Structure formats: C-alpha cells, structure tokens
mmCIF file as gemmi writes it, N, C-alpha and C atoms, coordinates in Angstrom:
data_model
loop_
_atom_site.group_PDB
_atom_site.id
_atom_site.type_symbol
_atom_site.label_atom_id
_atom_site.label_alt_id
_atom_site.label_comp_id
_atom_site.label_asym_id
_atom_site.label_entity_id
_atom_site.label_seq_id
_atom_site.pdbx_PDB_ins_code
_atom_site.Cartn_x
_atom_site.Cartn_y
_atom_site.Cartn_z
_atom_site.occupancy
_atom_site.B_iso_or_equiv
_atom_site.pdbx_formal_charge
_atom_site.auth_seq_id
_atom_site.auth_asym_id
_atom_site.pdbx_PDB_model_num
ATOM 1 N N . MET Axp A 1 ? 0.775 -0.922 -0.158 1 0 ? 1 A 1
ATOM 2 C CA . MET Axp A 1 ? 0.012 0.1 0.148 1 0 ? 1 A 1
ATOM 3 C C . MET Axp A 1 ? 0.893 1.233 -0.757 1 0 ? 1 A 1
ATOM 4 N N . SER Axp A 2 ? 0.5 2.212 -0.198 1 0 ? 2 A 1
ATOM 5 C CA . SER Axp A 2 ? 1.286 3.611 0.217 1 0 ? 2 A 1
ATOM 6 C C . SER Axp A 2 ? 0.231 4.388 -0.482 1 0 ? 2 A 1
ATOM 7 N N . TRP Axp A 3 ? 0.897 5.515 0.348 1 0 ? 3 A 1
ATOM 8 C CA . TRP Axp A 3 ? 0.726 6.509 0.166 1 0 ? 3 A 1
ATOM 9 C C . TRP Axp A 3 ? -0.205 7.294 -0.495 1 0 ? 3 A 1
ATOM 10 N N . GLY Axp A 4 ? -0.87 8.62 -0.76 1 0 ? 4 A 1
ATOM 11 C CA . GLY Axp A 4 ? -1.751 8.942 -1.526 1 0 ? 4 A 1
ATOM 12 C C . GLY Axp A 4 ? -2.105 10.51 -0.281 1 0 ? 4 A 1
ATOM 13 N N . THR Axp A 5 ? -2.935 11.176 -1.661 1 0 ? 5 A 1
ATOM 14 C CA . THR Axp A 5 ? -3.68 12.27 -1.099 1 0 ? 5 A 1
ATOM 15 C C . THR Axp A 5 ? -5.198 12.688 -1.481 1 0 ? 5 A 1
ATOM 16 N N . GLY Axp A 6 ? -5.719 12.565 0.085 1 0 ? 6 A 1
ATOM 17 C CA . GLY Axp A 6 ? -7.247 12.804 0.426 1 0 ? 6 A 1
ATOM 18 C C . GLY Axp A 6 ? -7.452 13.539 1.304 1 0 ? 6 A 1
ATOM 19 N N . ASP Axp A 7 ? -8.38 12.609 1.582 1 0 ? 7 A 1
ATOM 20 C CA . ASP Axp A 7 ? -9.428 13.052 2.773 1 0 ? 7 A 1
ATOM 21 C C . ASP Axp A 7 ? -9.645 11.531 3.461 1 0 ? 7 A 1
ATOM 22 N N . CYS Axp A 8 ? -9.768 13.034 4.851 1 0 ? 8 A 1
ATOM 23 C CA . CYS Axp A 8 ? -9.829 10.903 6.056 1 0 ? 8 A 1
ATOM 24 C C . CYS Axp A 8 ? -11.085 10.776 6.694 1 0 ? 8 A 1
ATOM 25 N N . TRP Axp A 9 ? -11.723 9.69 5.89 1 0 ? 9 A 1
ATOM 26 C CA . TRP Axp A 9 ? -12.77 8.864 6.845 1 0 ? 9 A 1
ATOM 27 C C . TRP Axp A 9 ? -13.171 8.633 8.068 1 0 ? 9 A 1
ATOM 28 N N . LEU Axp A 10 ? -12.225 9.092 9.102 1 0 ? 10 A 1
ATOM 29 C CA . LEU Axp A 10 ? -11.751 8.61 10.155 1 0 ? 10 A 1
ATOM 30 C C . LEU Axp A 10 ? -11.782 9.819 10.737 1 0 ? 10 A 1
ATOM 31 N N . GLY Axp A 11 ? -12.005 9.67 12.22 1 0 ? 11 A 1
ATOM 32 C CA . GLY Axp A 11 ? -12.139 10.842 13.542 1 0 ? 11 A 1
ATOM 33 C C . GLY Axp A 11 ? -11.658 12.305 13.083 1 0 ? 11 A 1
ATOM 34 N N . CYS Axp A 12 ? -10.881 12.539 12.308 1 0 ? 12 A 1
ATOM 35 C CA . CYS Axp A 12 ? -10.681 14.531 12.088 1 0 ? 12 A 1
ATOM 36 C C . CYS Axp A 12 ? -11.361 15.018 10.309 1 0 ? 12 A 1
ATOM 37 N N . GLU Axp A 13 ? -11.338 13.487 9.703 1 0 ? 13 A 1
ATOM 38 C CA . GLU Axp A 13 ? -12.357 14.577 8.714 1 0 ? 13 A 1
ATOM 39 C C . GLU Axp A 13 ? -11.566 15.895 8.073 1 0 ? 13 A 1
ATOM 40 N N . ARG Axp A 14 ? -10.266 15.529 8.052 1 0 ? 14 A 1
ATOM 41 C CA . ARG Axp A 14 ? -9.3 16.577 7.823 1 0 ? 14 A 1
ATOM 42 C C . ARG Axp A 14 ? -9.247 16.092 5.569 1 0 ? 14 A 1
ATOM 43 N N . THR Axp A 15 ? -8.824 17.359 4.957 1 0 ? 15 A 1
ATOM 44 C CA . THR Axp A 15 ? -8.724 16.668 3.633 1 0 ? 15 A 1
ATOM 45 C C . THR Axp A 15 ? -7.208 17.394 3.246 1 0 ? 15 A 1
ATOM 46 N N . GLY Axp A 16 ? -7.306 17.026 2.218 1 0 ? 16 A 1
ATOM 47 C CA . GLY Axp A 16 ? -6.829 17.25 1.048 1 0 ? 16 A 1
ATOM 48 C C . GLY Axp A 16 ? -5.103 16.983 2.05 1 0 ? 16 A 1
ATOM 49 N N . VAL Axp A 17 ? -4.985 16.015 2.874 1 0 ? 17 A 1
ATOM 50 C CA . VAL Axp A 17 ? -3.975 15.354 4.052 1 0 ? 17 A 1
ATOM 51 C C . VAL Axp A 17 ? -3.622 13.888 3.344 1 0 ? 17 A 1
ATOM 52 N N . PRO Axp A 18 ? -1.983 13.561 3.928 1 0 ? 18 A 1
ATOM 53 C CA . PRO Axp A 18 ? -1.825 12.356 2.715 1 0 ? 18 A 1
ATOM 54 C C . PRO Axp A 18 ? -3.076 11.5 3.999 1 0 ? 18 A 1
ATOM 55 N N . VAL Axp A 19 ? -3.247 10.2 3.087 1 0 ? 19 A 1
ATOM 56 C CA . VAL Axp A 19 ? -3.877 9.392 3.745 1 0 ? 19 A 1
ATOM 57 C C . VAL Axp A 19 ? -3.974 7.635 2.972 1 0 ? 19 A 1
ATOM 58 N N . ILE Axp A 20 ? -3.99 7.108 3.735 1 0 ? 20 A 1
ATOM 59 C CA . ILE Axp A 20 ? -3.718 5.305 3.072 1 0 ? 20 A 1
ATOM 60 C C . ILE Axp A 20 ? -5.125 4.327 3.099 1 0 ? 20 A 1
ATOM 61 N N . TRP Axp A 21 ? -5.145 3.831 2.574 1 0 ? 21 A 1
ATOM 62 C CA . TRP Axp A 21 ? -6.287 2.884 2.383 1 0 ? 21 A 1
ATOM 63 C C . TRP Axp A 21 ? -6.516 1.714 3.189 1 0 ? 21 A 1
ATOM 64 N N . LEU Axp A 22 ? -7.432 1.809 3.476 1 0 ? 22 A 1
ATOM 65 C CA . LEU Axp A 22 ? -8.209 0.381 5.154 1 0 ? 22 A 1
ATOM 66 C C . LEU Axp A 22 ? -8.674 -0.476 4.944 1 0 ? 22 A 1
ATOM 67 N N . GLY Axp A 23 ? -9.419 0.278 3.473 1 0 ? 23 A 1
ATOM 68 C CA . GLY Axp A 23 ? -10.546 -1.35 2.67 1 0 ? 23 A 1
ATOM 69 C C . GLY Axp A 23 ? -11.968 -0.654 2.252 1 0 ? 23 A 1
ATOM 70 N N . PRO Axp A 24 ? -12.676 -1.5 2.389 1 0 ? 24 A 1
ATOM 71 C CA . PRO Axp A 24 ? -14.106 -1.148 1.8 1 0 ? 24 A 1
ATOM 72 C C . PRO Axp A 24 ? -15.164 -1.546 3.151 1 0 ? 24 A 1
ATOM 73 N N . LEU Axp A 25 ? -16.27 -0.176 3.094 1 0 ? 25 A 1
ATOM 74 C CA . LEU Axp A 25 ? -16.874 -0.362 3.64 1 0 ? 25 A 1
ATOM 75 C C . LEU Axp A 25 ? -17.928 -0.357 3.211 1 0 ? 25 A 1
ATOM 76 N N . GLN Axp A 26 ? -18.767 -1.675 3.829 1 0 ? 26 A 1
ATOM 77 C CA . GLN Axp A 26 ? -20.056 -1.98 2.825 1 0 ? 26 A 1
ATOM 78 C C . GLN Axp A 26 ? -21.343 -2.034 3.854 1 0 ? 26 A 1
ATOM 79 N N . TRP Axp A 27 ? -22.28 -1.118 3.407 1 0 ? 27 A 1
ATOM 80 C CA . TRP Axp A 27 ? -23.085 -0.89 3.865 1 0 ? 27 A 1
ATOM 81 C C . TRP Axp A 27 ? -24.89 -0.877 3.017 1 0 ? 27 A 1
ATOM 82 N N . ASP Axp A 28 ? -25.808 -1.85 3.51 1 0 ? 28 A 1
ATOM 83 C CA . ASP Axp A 28 ? -27.214 -1.804 2.903 1 0 ? 28 A 1
ATOM 84 C C . ASP Axp A 28 ? -26.71 -2.206 0.705 1 0 ? 28 A 1
ATOM 85 N N . GLY Axp A 29 ? -25.669 -3.194 0.788 1 0 ? 29 A 1
ATOM 86 C CA . GLY Axp A 29 ? -25.443 -3.688 -0.254 1 0 ? 29 A 1
ATOM 87 C C . GLY Axp A 29 ? -24.342 -2.832 -1.382 1 0 ? 29 A 1
ATOM 88 N N . GLN Axp A 30 ? -24.263 -1.473 -0.773 1 0 ? 30 A 1
ATOM 89 C CA . GLN Axp A 30 ? -22.757 -0.176 -1.352 1 0 ? 30 A 1
ATOM 90 C C . GLN Axp A 30 ? -21.619 -0.745 -0.806 1 0 ? 30 A 1
ATOM 91 N N . HIS Axp A 31 ? -21.378 0.132 -1.531 1 0 ? 31 A 1
ATOM 92 C CA . HIS Axp A 31 ? -19.593 -0.157 -1.217 1 0 ? 31 A 1
ATOM 93 C C . HIS Axp A 31 ? -18.899 1.308 -1.016 1 0 ? 31 A 1
ATOM 94 N N . ALA Axp A 32 ? -17.528 1.661 -0.409 1 0 ? 32 A 1
ATOM 95 C CA . ALA Axp A 32 ? -16.874 2.359 -0.051 1 0 ? 32 A 1
ATOM 96 C C . ALA Axp A 32 ? -15.633 2.585 0.083 1 0 ? 32 A 1
ATOM 97 N N . PRO Axp A 33 ? -14.456 3.866 -0.251 1 0 ? 33 A 1
ATOM 98 C CA . PRO Axp A 33 ? -13.684 3.428 0.065 1 0 ? 33 A 1
ATOM 99 C C . PRO Axp A 33 ? -13.303 3.622 0.96 1 0 ? 33 A 1
ATOM 100 N N . VAL Axp A 34 ? -12.315 3.486 2.481 1 0 ? 34 A 1
ATOM 101 C CA . VAL Axp A 34 ? -12.412 3.837 3.845 1 0 ? 34 A 1
ATOM 102 C C . VAL Axp A 34 ? -10.699 4.516 3.775 1 0 ? 34 A 1
ATOM 103 N N . TYR Axp A 35 ? -9.976 5.531 3.693 1 0 ? 35 A 1
ATOM 104 C CA . TYR Axp A 35 ? -8.816 6.115 4.01 1 0 ? 35 A 1
ATOM 105 C C . TYR Axp A 35 ? -9.059 6.743 5.32 1 0 ? 35 A 1
ATOM 106 N N . THR Axp A 36 ? -7.46 6.716 5.896 1 0 ? 36 A 1
ATOM 107 C CA . THR Axp A 36 ? -6.986 7.058 6.821 1 0 ? 36 A 1
ATOM 108 C C . THR Axp A 36 ? -6.222 7.926 6.631 1 0 ? 36 A 1
ATOM 109 N N . CYS Axp A 37 ? -5.829 9.255 7.596 1 0 ? 37 A 1
ATOM 110 C CA . CYS Axp A 37 ? -4.786 10.002 7.492 1 0 ? 37 A 1
ATOM 111 C C . CYS Axp A 37 ? -3.441 8.705 8.99 1 0 ? 37 A 1
ATOM 112 N N . LYS Axp A 38 ? -1.776 9.394 8.964 1 0 ? 38 A 1
ATOM 113 C CA . LYS Axp A 38 ? -1.537 8.754 9.873 1 0 ? 38 A 1
ATOM 114 C C . LYS Axp A 38 ? -1.521 9.28 11.675 1 0 ? 38 A 1
ATOM 115 N N . PRO Axp A 39 ? -2.257 10.543 12.013 1 0 ? 39 A 1
ATOM 116 C CA . PRO Axp A 39 ? -2.662 10.347 13.253 1 0 ? 39 A 1
ATOM 117 C C . PRO Axp A 39 ? -3.847 10.057 13.563 1 0 ? 39 A 1
ATOM 118 N N . CYS Axp A 40 ? -4.826 9.921 12.592 1 0 ? 40 A 1
ATOM 119 C CA . CYS Axp A 40 ? -5.833 8.571 12.813 1 0 ? 40 A 1
ATOM 120 C C . CYS Axp A 40 ? -5.802 6.657 12.748 1 0 ? 40 A 1
ATOM 121 N N . LEU Axp A 41 ? -4.83 6.497 11.999 1 0 ? 41 A 1
ATOM 122 C CA . LEU Axp A 41 ? -4.261 5.398 11.937 1 0 ? 41 A 1
ATOM 123 C C . LEU Axp A 41 ? -3.839 4.642 13.159 1 0 ? 41 A 1
ATOM 124 N N . ASP Axp A 42 ? -2.321 6.305 13.782 1 0 ? 42 A 1
ATOM 125 C CA . ASP Axp A 42 ? -2.016 5.527 14.994 1 0 ? 42 A 1
ATOM 126 C C . ASP Axp A 42 ? -3.331 5.399 16.256 1 0 ? 42 A 1
ATOM 127 N N . ARG Axp A 43 ? -4.398 6.193 15.83 1 0 ? 43 A 1
ATOM 128 C CA . ARG Axp A 43 ? -5.347 6.4 17.228 1 0 ? 43 A 1
ATOM 129 C C . ARG Axp A 43 ? -5.699 5.084 17.271 1 0 ? 43 A 1
ATOM 130 N N . LEU Axp A 44 ? -6.515 4.835 16.067 1 0 ? 44 A 1
ATOM 131 C CA . LEU Axp A 44 ? -6.892 3.334 15.567 1 0 ? 44 A 1
ATOM 132 C C . LEU Axp A 44 ? -6.084 1.851 15.824 1 0 ? 44 A 1
ATOM 133 N N . LYS Axp A 45 ? -5.009 2.22 15.691 1 0 ? 45 A 1
ATOM 134 C CA . LYS Axp A 45 ? -4.369 1.055 15.801 1 0 ? 45 A 1
ATOM 135 C C . LYS Axp A 45 ? -3.74 1.136 17.631 1 0 ? 45 A 1
ATOM 136 N N . ALA Axp A 46 ? -3.771 2.108 18.07 1 0 ? 46 A 1
ATOM 137 C CA . ALA Axp A 46 ? -3.43 1.822 19.97 1 0 ? 46 A 1
ATOM 138 C C . ALA Axp A 46 ? -4.792 1.281 20.656 1 0 ? 46 A 1
ATOM 139 N N . ARG Axp A 47 ? -5.799 1.838 19.766 1 0 ? 47 A 1
ATOM 140 C CA . ARG Axp A 47 ? -7.066 0.908 20.079 1 0 ? 47 A 1
ATOM 141 C C . ARG Axp A 47 ? -7.431 -0.205 20.348 1 0 ? 47 A 1
ATOM 142 N N . ALA Axp A 48 ? -6.894 -0.943 18.451 1 0 ? 48 A 1
ATOM 143 C CA . ALA Axp A 48 ? -6.729 -2.195 18.586 1 0 ? 48 A 1
ATOM 144 C C . ALA Axp A 48 ? -6.3 -2.803 19.577 1 0 ? 48 A 1
ATOM 145 N N . LEU Axp A 49 ? -4.819 -2.693 19.523 1 0 ? 49 A 1
ATOM 146 C CA . LEU Axp A 49 ? -3.837 -3.134 20.97 1 0 ? 49 A 1
ATOM 147 C C . LEU Axp A 49 ? -4.336 -2.686 22.179 1 0 ? 49 A 1
ATOM 148 N N . ALA Axp A 50 ? -5.061 -2.249 21.976 1 0 ? 50 A 1
ATOM 149 C CA . ALA Axp A 50 ? -5.069 -2.041 23.821 1 0 ? 50 A 1
ATOM 150 C C . ALA Axp A 50 ? -6.202 -3.22 23.394 1 0 ? 50 A 1
ATOM 151 N N . TYR Axp A 51 ? -7.185 -2.864 22.779 1 0 ? 51 A 1
ATOM 152 C CA . TYR Axp A 51 ? -8.506 -4.324 22.963 1 0 ? 51 A 1
ATOM 153 C C . TYR Axp A 51 ? -7.95 -5.92 23.385 1 0 ? 51 A 1
ATOM 154 N N . PHE Axp A 52 ? -6.425 -6.063 22.358 1 0 ? 52 A 1
ATOM 155 C CA . PHE Axp A 52 ? -5.478 -7.129 21.921 1 0 ? 52 A 1
ATOM 156 C C . PHE Axp A 52 ? -5.372 -7.475 22.904 1 0 ? 52 A 1
ATOM 157 N N . MET Axp A 53 ? -4.399 -6.821 23.87 1 0 ? 53 A 1
ATOM 158 C CA . MET Axp A 53 ? -4.153 -6.989 25.397 1 0 ? 53 A 1
ATOM 159 C C . MET Axp A 53 ? -4.936 -6.862 26.324 1 0 ? 53 A 1
ATOM 160 N N . GLN Axp A 54 ? -6.306 -7.066 26.403 1 0 ? 54 A 1
ATOM 161 C CA . GLN Axp A 54 ? -6.772 -6.805 27.239 1 0 ? 54 A 1
ATOM 162 C C . GLN Axp A 54 ? -7.205 -9.016 27.307 1 0 ? 54 A 1
ATOM 163 N N . ARG Axp A 55 ? -7.552 -10.006 27.24 1 0 ? 55 A 1
ATOM 164 C CA . ARG Axp A 55 ? -6.533 -11.237 26.368 1 0 ? 55 A 1
ATOM 165 C C . ARG Axp A 55 ? -8.285 -11.595 27.205 1 0 ? 55 A 1
ATOM 166 N N . ARG Axp A 56 ? -9.468 -11.276 26.527 1 0 ? 56 A 1
ATOM 167 C CA . ARG Axp A 56 ? -10.786 -11.322 26.894 1 0 ? 56 A 1
ATOM 168 C C . ARG Axp A 56 ? -10.733 -12.708 25.806 1 0 ? 56 A 1
ATOM 169 N N . PRO Axp A 57 ? -11.583 -13.589 26.737 1 0 ? 57 A 1
ATOM 170 C CA . PRO Axp A 57 ? -12.232 -15.16 26.16 1 0 ? 57 A 1
ATOM 171 C C . PRO Axp A 57 ? -12.508 -14.741 24.697 1 0 ? 57 A 1
ATOM 172 N N . VAL Axp A 58 ? -11.688 -15.966 24.25 1 0 ? 58 A 1
ATOM 173 C CA . VAL Axp A 58 ? -12.669 -16.299 23.232 1 0 ? 58 A 1
ATOM 174 C C . VAL Axp A 58 ? -14.097 -17.158 23.146 1 0 ? 58 A 1
ATOM 175 N N . ALA Axp A 59 ? -15.273 -16.082 22.416 1 0 ? 59 A 1
ATOM 176 C CA . ALA Axp A 59 ? -16.485 -16.108 22.239 1 0 ? 59 A 1
ATOM 177 C C . ALA Axp A 59 ? -16.589 -17.55 21.286 1 0 ? 59 A 1
ATOM 178 N N . VAL Axp A 60 ? -17.84 -17.543 21.705 1 0 ? 60 A 1
ATOM 179 C CA . VAL Axp A 60 ? -18.297 -19.082 21.36 1 0 ? 60 A 1
ATOM 180 C C . VAL Axp A 60 ? -19.441 -18.938 19.887 1 0 ? 60 A 1
C-alpha cells in the first residue's frame, strides 16, 4: 500500500492530507473506499492493541 493525498474518513475528517486506504466499507449493499490519515491510523492501531492486550476469552 502507498500513501496518497485525499480525505480522511475517520475522526478528524481533514481534506487534502496524506492518506492510506484501509479497505472497503460495506453498507446496505453498497461499497465505499475508506481512507485514513497517519494520526487517525495511529489512534486506531493503539486502540486495537489495547483491545488485544486485554486477553478476553474467545467468544463461542
């Protein structure tokens, strides 16, 4: 993946900033490309890591 210039779809909603593609958003049979800037990506990664570190039992 490579960085390009675009709009951040996460928290900050800034425009014209360096962004990277996260993947498609699927809703009601439609698809949209989701992009994020580095600060929002870092925040998302930190949140995911905190979740992973909680060692929750596997849901059955």
